N, C-alpha and C positions, 0 to 999 in steps of 0.2 A: 264185396259185401255191393260186387253194381249189380246183383241179382235178389236183391232185398232193398233197396232203394226204403230212408225213413219215405213214414206216409205223409202227406198233406192232411193239409186246415179240409178240407174235403172228402180226406176216403171218407170216412161214418157215412159217408148223406148219401157216394157214387155205394157203397156195400147198400148202403140199405134198399137201391133202386137195383141191382142185378136182384136181395135179395126177393124184393113184393115182384122183379117179371119175374125168378126163377118160378117162384109159386105159384102164381099166376097158370105158366107153360101145364107146371103140374098141374091142377088143380082139374085144368080142364080135359089133364089126361085118363084123368080119374081118382087119380092120389089121393090123401083124403093130408093136408097139406094148410101150419096152422103160424105163425108168426107177432112172439109175442121182439118188439123191442124195447130196452132200460133200454132212458133215458139216459143219457153221459155218459161216464170216466166211471173205471171204480178204480180202487187208492192207487194199482199200476197205473194208470193211463188207458188201460185197456174198456175198449166202449163192446160193446156183450148183446147176441143177438142170442132165442130160442128156440125152437127150431120139431115143431112136431112131428110126425109122419106119424102111419098106418104101415103096418108090419105081414104079417105072414102067421105070422110064431109068435115071435115077440107083436102084442096090439097094436103098443103105442114105443114109436122109436124120438127116445128126448136128445134131441141136438145143441148145443155149446157152441156158436160162433162166436170166436170172440179176435176182434181187431186192435193187435197190438203192435205194436213200434214198425215193425219192416214187414207184419207175413198177418193174416189170418190164421187162427186157430181155428180146426173142428174135432171134438169129440163128441164120444156116445159114453155112455158102459150097457157096455155086452150083457153083465154079472152080475148082481154087486159081490163081496167078499166071500171065499166059499166058506162051508158047513165042516163037506167032504173029502178027503182027496187030495186036501191043494200042489201038493207034488206032480199027481198026474196032473192032471188040470194047469199049470203051470206050463208042461212041461208039453199038451199036446198045443198053450197057445205056442209056443216056440218055432214047433214045429208047424205047427198054421200057419208063422207071418210069413215064416218062407213063401211063402201061399200068392199072401196078398197082393194088391195089385191098388196103389192110391194111397192106402192108409196103411197103417200097422195096428199092431195090438201092445198095449201097457199094463205095466198090473198102478192104479194111482196109489194116492198116502195112506188110505182104506181099505189097499186090499181089493179092492174092486177088477174087471180087465175092461175095457176102453180099450176102441179103438181111435185111433189120433190122426191127425192129420196136419198141414201146415204150408198155405200156398202162396207166395208171397204178396200178394196186393193187389201188387202193375197185375199182375198173369189171372187173377181169381177171376177173367170175362166170367155170362152162365152156363158154357155150352163145359165152363171146367168147373163152375160151382153142382153141372147136372151129373159128370162123371167123378164130383167123389159123395152126391149124399146122395149118388144111382150106386157108388160103391157099400159105402152104409148101410144103409139099409136093404145093399145085400145080401155083406156079411154080418149084420146081426142077426137077418131070419137064419143062413145054415149058421152060424157061431149056436146061437144060445140054446134049441135044443142037448143039443151032446156037451155043453160046457154049464147047462144046465142040471142035464142029470149025472151026469161028475161029480156035482159040489155039496149037491143036493140031494136030500136020502131020500124025500119026500116028494122032490119032481120026479109026475107024471105028465108026460109029453098030450099036449088033448093032437085028439085028430079036426083037420079040418075038411 
């Protein structure tokens, strides 16, 4: 557990500063970034941030960032629970999982598909945060149209 030491009392403030600096850089580069910080820990002692990014295929990519005891957990819903083609969609997700870098696909408790990453708190520098968030934005835009087409009969991809 040396790589995942217990976060100290100042970890939330440090992470908040890193998120603010990162968001400033992304906003300066033309990316729309909005961050909401949820004051105080939840019932499990986790502190949360909600980050909204502008996507190409999915208009808004909402990312939950949670400071846990030893790590920072990052997750975003790619698509909700599929209405059709469950088996084919989950198989597609498993195959694509092998190609993803920095994040992985997971099925949530309500059967939605998520992109997830876990990084030790001490290793989440501004550069590492940039890598993780870029991976999230890139992979959501890559996966979203195919997954929506496979899981929802009504979905028709918009052409931009």
